[in-house]
KEBATI-453491 format. One line per 3 residues: number of its first residue (from 1); their letters; for each residue x, y, z of N, C-alpha, C. Coordinates in nm, 3 decimals. Example, Ala and Ser with C-alpha at 12.3 -4.5 7.8 and 13.67 -1.06 7.14 Angstrom:
1	AS	1.319/-0.569/0.780/1.230/-0.450/0.780/1.320/-0.330/0.780  1.285/-0.225/0.708/1.367/-0.106/0.714/1.290/0.003/0.787
This chain:
1	MSQ	-0.877/-1.139/0.763/-0.965/-1.249/0.736/-0.888/-1.349/0.650  -0.885/-1.474/0.693/-0.814/-1.578/0.621/-0.883/-1.605/0.488  -0.804/-1.631/0.385/-0.860/-1.655/0.251/-0.865/-1.802/0.216
4	KMG	-0.821/-1.889/0.307/-0.823/-2.032/0.279/-0.962/-2.086/0.308  -1.021/-2.152/0.211/-1.158/-2.203/0.224/-1.157/-2.347/0.273  -1.068/-2.425/0.224/-1.057/-2.565/0.259/-0.926/-2.614/0.200
7	IHE	-0.896/-2.739/0.212/-0.769/-2.789/0.162/-0.758/-2.764/0.011  -0.655/-2.696/-0.031/-0.627/-2.662/-0.171/-0.739/-2.582/-0.237  -0.816/-2.507/-0.162/-0.924/-2.427/-0.218/-0.912/-2.285/-0.164
10	WSY	-0.890/-2.191/-0.251/-0.870/-2.052/-0.211/-0.982/-1.966/-0.266  -1.006/-1.855/-0.200/-1.113/-1.767/-0.244/-1.062/-1.665/-0.347  -0.943/-1.685/-0.400/-0.891/-1.600/-0.507/-0.802/-1.686/-0.596
13	HND	-0.777/-1.636/-0.716/-0.695/-1.707/-0.814/-0.548/-1.697/-0.773  -0.480/-1.813/-0.756/-0.342/-1.806/-0.708/-0.242/-1.873/-0.801  -0.276/-1.890/-0.928/-0.180/-1.947/-1.022/-0.068/-1.848/-1.049
16	VSD	0.055/-1.898/-1.052/0.170/-1.814/-1.082/0.178/-1.799/-1.233  0.195/-1.678/-1.280/0.197/-1.651/-1.423/0.317/-1.564/-1.457  0.379/-1.593/-1.569/0.492/-1.513/-1.616/0.448/-1.410/-1.719
19	DER	0.323/-1.365/-1.714/0.273/-1.269/-1.811/0.357/-1.142/-1.809  0.385/-1.092/-1.927/0.461/-0.968/-1.940/0.368/-0.849/-1.914  0.423/-0.743/-1.859/0.347/-0.619/-1.841/0.334/-0.551/-1.976
22	YAV	0.224/-0.482/-1.996/0.202/-0.406/-2.117/0.245/-0.261/-2.091  0.321/-0.207/-2.183/0.367/-0.068/-2.168/0.255/0.026/-2.211  0.235/0.130/-2.133/0.135/0.231/-2.167/0.189/0.313/-2.283
25	PWV	0.113/0.325/-2.393/0.163/0.404/-2.507/0.173/0.554/-2.472  0.278/0.617/-2.524/0.302/0.759/-2.500/0.287/0.836/-2.630  0.258/0.961/-2.617/0.253/1.051/-2.731/0.398/1.077/-2.775
28	AAE	0.419/1.114/-2.898/0.554/1.143/-2.948/0.619/1.252/-2.862  0.748/1.237/-2.835/0.821/1.330/-2.747/0.812/1.474/-2.797  0.820/1.495/-2.928/0.815/1.631/-2.982/0.682/1.699/-2.947
31	LAL	0.574/1.622/-2.957/0.442/1.677/-2.927/0.424/1.698/-2.776  0.472/1.601/-2.698/0.459/1.611/-2.552/0.537/1.729/-2.497  0.651/1.758/-2.554/0.734/1.868/-2.505/0.692/2.004/-2.562
34	SSI	0.602/2.003/-2.660/0.562/2.129/-2.722/0.463/2.208/-2.637  0.391/2.138/-2.547/0.294/2.208/-2.464/0.274/2.133/-2.334  0.256/2.208/-2.226/0.232/2.147/-2.095/0.093/2.084/-2.089
37	RVE	0.006/2.121/-2.180/-0.131/2.072/-2.180/-0.148/1.936/-2.249  -0.042/1.886/-2.313/-0.050/1.759/-2.384/-0.039/1.644/-2.285  -0.135/1.554/-2.288/-0.131/1.435/-2.202/-0.026/1.340/-2.258
40	VEL	0.071/1.301/-2.177/0.183/1.218/-2.223/0.140/1.073/-2.239  0.075/1.017/-2.138/0.032/0.877/-2.147/-0.104/0.870/-2.214  -0.114/0.787/-2.317/-0.238/0.778/-2.393/-0.337/0.679/-2.331
43	GFD	-0.289/0.589/-2.246/-0.377/0.488/-2.185/-0.394/0.367/-2.275  -0.457/0.264/-2.222/-0.478/0.140/-2.295/-0.610/0.141/-2.368  -0.617/0.064/-2.477/-0.748/0.037/-2.535/-0.813/-0.069/-2.446
46	AAT	-0.941/-0.096/-2.466/-1.016/-0.185/-2.376/-0.956/-0.325/-2.370  -0.915/-0.380/-2.482/-0.861/-0.517/-2.485/-0.729/-0.526/-2.407  -0.640/-0.431/-2.428/-0.511/-0.431/-2.359/-0.531/-0.404/-2.210
49	AFK	-0.623/-0.315/-2.176/-0.653/-0.288/-2.034/-0.702/-0.414/-1.965  -0.785/-0.491/-2.032/-0.835/-0.616/-1.974/-0.720/-0.715/-1.951  -0.630/-0.726/-2.049/-0.514/-0.818/-2.035/-0.424/-0.774/-1.920
52	EAS	-0.399/-0.644/-1.909/-0.313/-0.593/-1.802/-0.378/-0.615/-1.666  -0.508/-0.592/-1.656/-0.580/-0.612/-1.530/-0.584/-0.759/-1.491  -0.577/-0.848/-1.587/-0.580/-0.992/-1.559/-0.451/-1.040/-1.494
55	RCL	-0.346/-0.957/-1.495/-0.220/-0.992/-1.431/-0.224/-0.971/-1.281  -0.336/-0.931/-1.225/-0.347/-0.896/-1.083/-0.278/-1.000/-0.994  -0.194/-0.951/-0.904/-0.120/-1.039/-0.813/-0.177/-1.036/-0.671
58	NCD	-0.303/-0.998/-0.657/-0.370/-1.002/-0.528/-0.295/-0.922/-0.421  -0.270/-0.798/-0.448/-0.198/-0.713/-0.354/-0.274/-0.691/-0.224  -0.405/-0.717/-0.223/-0.483/-0.701/-0.101/-0.484/-0.827/-0.016
61	VQT	-0.407/-0.928/-0.057/-0.395/-1.052/0.019/-0.249/-1.066/0.061  -0.226/-1.069/0.193/-0.090/-1.072/0.245/-0.059/-1.207/0.310  0.067/-1.245/0.306/0.110/-1.365/0.376/0.132/-1.331/0.522
64	IFT	0.075/-1.413/0.608/0.089/-1.395/0.752/0.159/-1.519/0.806  0.266/-1.498/0.883/0.346/-1.608/0.938/0.329/-1.613/1.088  0.297/-1.733/1.140/0.283/-1.754/1.284/0.396/-1.846/1.329
67	RET	0.495/-1.789/1.395/0.616/-1.865/1.429/0.590/-1.978/1.528  0.488/-1.961/1.614/0.461/-2.064/1.717/0.421/-2.198/1.655  0.360/-2.195/1.536/0.317/-2.322/1.474/0.414/-2.373/1.369
70	CIE	0.519/-2.299/1.340/0.617/-2.339/1.239/0.707/-2.451/1.292  0.721/-2.558/1.213/0.809/-2.669/1.251/0.938/-2.669/1.169  0.959/-2.563/1.091/1.081/-2.544/1.012/1.109/-2.661/0.918
73	CDA	1.004/-2.707/0.851/1.018/-2.821/0.759/1.068/-2.778/0.621  1.072/-2.649/0.594/1.117/-2.592/0.467/1.025/-2.620/0.349  0.903/-2.666/0.374/0.809/-2.690/0.264/0.778/-2.559/0.192
76	CVD	0.766/-2.451/0.266/0.737/-2.320/0.206/0.854/-2.273/0.120  0.975/-2.301/0.166/1.095/-2.262/0.091/1.100/-2.339/-0.040  1.067/-2.469/-0.035/1.072/-2.554/-0.154/0.969/-2.513/-0.259
79	ICP	0.850/-2.471/-0.216/0.741/-2.444/-0.310/0.744/-2.302/-0.365  0.809/-2.209/-0.297/0.806/-2.068/-0.338/0.868/-2.050/-0.476  0.790/-2.003/-0.575/0.843/-1.988/-0.710/0.943/-1.874/-0.725
82	MDS	0.947/-1.784/-0.628/1.036/-1.669/-0.637/1.153/-1.675/-0.539  1.164/-1.782/-0.462/1.270/-1.797/-0.361/1.269/-1.681/-0.263  1.151/-1.636/-0.223/1.144/-1.519/-0.134/1.153/-1.554/0.013
85	ITF	1.153/-1.684/0.049/1.157/-1.726/0.190/1.290/-1.793/0.220  1.351/-1.754/0.331/1.478/-1.811/0.376/1.472/-1.833/0.526  1.517/-1.949/0.573/1.536/-1.974/0.716/1.686/-1.968/0.741
88	TLG	1.727/-1.882/0.834/1.869/-1.862/0.860/1.886/-1.812/1.003  2.010/-1.810/1.050/2.039/-1.752/1.180/2.012/-1.602/1.176  1.971/-1.545/1.289/1.937/-1.404/1.296/2.056/-1.314/1.274
91	GTE	2.029/-1.187/1.261/2.133/-1.087/1.242/2.069/-0.956/1.204  2.153/-0.860/1.170/2.101/-0.732/1.124/2.040/-0.750/0.985  1.957/-0.657/0.946/1.894/-0.668/0.813/2.000/-0.668/0.703
94	EDL	2.102/-0.587/0.717/2.209/-0.583/0.617/2.278/-0.719/0.606  2.304/-0.782/0.722/2.368/-0.913/0.724/2.275/-1.019/0.664  2.147/-1.015/0.700/2.052/-1.113/0.648/2.040/-1.104/0.497
97	RTR	2.047/-0.986/0.441/2.037/-0.969/0.296/2.146/-1.046/0.221  2.259/-1.068/0.284/2.367/-1.143/0.220/2.344/-1.293/0.223  2.246/-1.338/0.304/2.223/-1.482/0.319/2.088/-1.528/0.265
100	LKA	2.018/-1.445/0.192/1.888/-1.484/0.138/1.903/-1.584/0.025  1.800/-1.667/0.007/1.802/-1.765/-0.101/1.807/-1.696/-0.236  1.735/-1.586/-0.251/1.742/-1.501/-0.371/1.790/-1.364/-0.326
103	PAL	1.887/-1.306/-0.393/1.941/-1.177/-0.348/1.836/-1.067/-0.348  1.833/-0.988/-0.242/1.740/-0.876/-0.230/1.797/-0.757/-0.307  1.735/-0.724/-0.418/1.786/-0.617/-0.502/1.730/-0.480/-0.464
106	NHD	1.611/-0.477/-0.405/1.549/-0.351/-0.366/1.572/-0.328/-0.217  1.672/-0.247/-0.185/1.705/-0.223/-0.045/1.612/-0.123/0.022  1.525/-0.059/-0.055/1.425/0.031/0.003/1.309/-0.047/0.065
109	QDL	1.287/-0.172/0.018/1.179/-0.257/0.069/1.231/-0.334/0.190  1.166/-0.315/0.305/1.206/-0.386/0.426/1.183/-0.535/0.410  1.262/-0.613/0.480/1.242/-0.758/0.485/1.142/-0.790/0.595
112	YIS	1.066/-0.898/0.577/0.974/-0.948/0.680/1.055/-1.052/0.759  1.088/-1.021/0.884/1.175/-1.106/0.966/1.098/-1.149/1.089  1.089/-1.281/1.109/1.019/-1.332/1.227/1.107/-1.320/1.350
115	QNL	1.047/-1.339/1.466/1.126/-1.353/1.588/1.188/-1.492/1.584  1.277/-1.522/1.678/1.348/-1.650/1.679/1.250/-1.767/1.682  1.280/-1.867/1.599/1.204/-1.992/1.597/1.264/-2.087/1.699
118	KSG	1.206/-2.206/1.712/1.252/-2.304/1.812/1.399/-2.341/1.794  1.447/-2.343/1.671/1.586/-2.380/1.643/1.683/-2.264/1.665  1.631/-2.145/1.688/1.716/-2.026/1.702/1.729/-1.950/1.572
121	KVM	1.681/-2.008/1.462/1.683/-1.939/1.333/1.566/-1.842/1.325  1.566/-1.761/1.220/1.454/-1.672/1.191/1.407/-1.701/1.048  1.281/-1.669/1.023/1.228/-1.679/0.888/1.238/-1.539/0.829
124	VKD	1.296/-1.528/0.709/1.311/-1.400/0.641/1.239/-1.409/0.508  1.152/-1.310/0.481/1.079/-1.309/0.354/1.101/-1.175/0.286  1.141/-1.180/0.161/1.162/-1.058/0.083/1.030/-1.022/0.016
127	EDV	0.962/-0.922/0.071/0.830/-0.881/0.020/0.840/-0.823/-0.121  0.957/-0.779/-0.161/0.972/-0.719/-0.292/0.956/-0.821/-0.404  0.990/-0.946/-0.379/0.978/-1.048/-0.484/0.862/-1.144/-0.462
130	CLH	0.796/-1.137/-0.346/0.682/-1.225/-0.318/0.565/-1.193/-0.411  0.506/-1.296/-0.469/0.393/-1.279/-0.560/0.258/-1.283/-0.490  0.257/-1.320/-0.363/0.133/-1.339/-0.286/0.047/-1.447/-0.351
133	CGL	0.115/-1.549/-0.402/0.043/-1.657/-0.471/-0.023/-1.755/-0.374  0.023/-1.760/-0.250/-0.037/-1.846/-0.150/0.013/-1.989/-0.149  0.111/-2.021/-0.232/0.161/-2.158/-0.236/0.226/-2.198/-0.103
136	CAE	0.290/-2.103/-0.035/0.352/-2.134/0.095/0.244/-2.176/0.195  0.134/-2.104/0.197/0.025/-2.135/0.290/-0.044/-2.266/0.253  -0.055/-2.292/0.124/-0.118/-2.416/0.081/-0.032/-2.537/0.116
139	RCP	0.098/-2.521/0.107/0.191/-2.632/0.130/0.221/-2.655/0.278  0.206/-2.553/0.362/0.244/-2.562/0.503/0.159/-2.665/0.577  0.222/-2.768/0.636/0.145/-2.874/0.703/0.084/-2.831/0.836
142	TGA	0.134/-2.722/0.896/0.084/-2.682/1.028/-0.002/-2.555/1.024  -0.012/-2.493/0.908/-0.088/-2.369/0.899/-0.012/-2.248/0.953  0.122/-2.258/0.960/0.201/-2.145/1.007/0.191/-2.028/0.910
145	WDM	0.169/-2.057/0.782/0.148/-1.954/0.681/0.000/-1.944/0.653  -0.048/-1.822/0.638/-0.188/-1.798/0.602/-0.193/-1.681/0.506  -0.294/-1.677/0.424/-0.317/-1.565/0.335/-0.436/-1.488/0.390
148	QKF	-0.416/-1.362/0.422/-0.522/-1.282/0.481/-0.547/-1.156/0.400  -0.674/-1.132/0.376/-0.716/-1.014/0.300/-0.722/-0.895/0.395  -0.686/-0.779/0.343/-0.694/-0.658/0.424/-0.751/-0.545/0.339
151	LLN	-0.801/-0.444/0.405/-0.854/-0.326/0.338/-0.778/-0.206/0.391  -0.715/-0.132/0.304/-0.638/-0.014/0.342/-0.725/0.109/0.322  -0.758/0.176/0.431/-0.832/0.301/0.425/-0.735/0.415/0.443
154	TAQ	-0.730/0.504/0.346/-0.642/0.620/0.357/-0.725/0.747/0.366  -0.668/0.848/0.425/-0.739/0.976/0.437/-0.757/1.036/0.299  -0.873/1.089/0.276/-0.902/1.156/0.150/-0.868/1.304/0.164
157	AGA	-0.821/1.366/0.059/-0.779/1.506/0.064/-0.899/1.598/0.043  -1.000/1.580/0.125/-1.118/1.664/0.116/-1.117/1.771/0.224  -1.227/1.842/0.236/-1.237/1.952/0.333/-1.217/1.905/0.476
160	QCR	-1.263/1.783/0.509/-1.248/1.732/0.645/-1.104/1.704/0.683  -1.016/1.689/0.585/-0.875/1.658/0.611/-0.792/1.782/0.635  -0.845/1.896/0.603/-0.767/2.019/0.615/-0.772/2.074/0.758
163	DKQ	-0.670/2.146/0.792/-0.661/2.211/0.923/-0.773/2.314/0.934  -0.848/2.313/1.044/-0.961/2.405/1.061/-0.914/2.550/1.059  -0.798/2.580/1.118/-0.747/2.716/1.120/-0.718/2.764/0.979
166	MSL	-0.660/2.676/0.894/-0.630/2.712/0.755/-0.761/2.735/0.680  -0.865/2.655/0.706/-0.992/2.670/0.637/-1.056/2.803/0.673  -1.042/2.848/0.799/-1.099/2.977/0.840/-1.030/3.092/0.766
169	HAG	-0.895/3.084/0.757/-0.821/3.190/0.687/-0.856/3.192/0.540  -0.872/3.076/0.479/-0.907/3.068/0.338/-1.045/3.130/0.316  -1.138/3.109/0.410/-1.272/3.166/0.399/-1.269/3.317/0.406
172	ELA	-1.177/3.372/0.486/-1.167/3.517/0.499/-1.114/3.582/0.372  -1.025/3.508/0.301/-0.966/3.563/0.181/-1.062/3.558/0.062  -1.157/3.468/0.066/-1.245/3.449/-0.050/-1.347/3.554/-0.067
């Protein structure tokens, strides 16, 4: 579902912020190592928890690129505060990593690579540094970039997720 409501109007907060992360306080190492029952992370107090939660980067809103409508004007490249978008000639992912506008430091995170554009170049986006701020979609004159909300449903580790044969054996042992 697209999150753009109208020109320059989004259904979520998209200001880029340089807020620092708050470190979770830990119990003293001597106490933590004295017993396996000691909780190591103490958690945040209510005020700090609120500040940390306010740093939300909208992880449930993803950038979607439609190559057919892209005119390669580089407006998205110019506006991106993290330099996560690069237009370049295609190649292997290893080769593309050497030509990004900002160096890709996390090689475990795959790059988002479009198919060939009209010029023969590809659009490469480093998801590891993207803030999901939506500035690329707001700036794009053709709507090639969009911000879309998604819901990730994962299997829960309940009784329905277990193998029926294993559940029968467990019942016999009980």
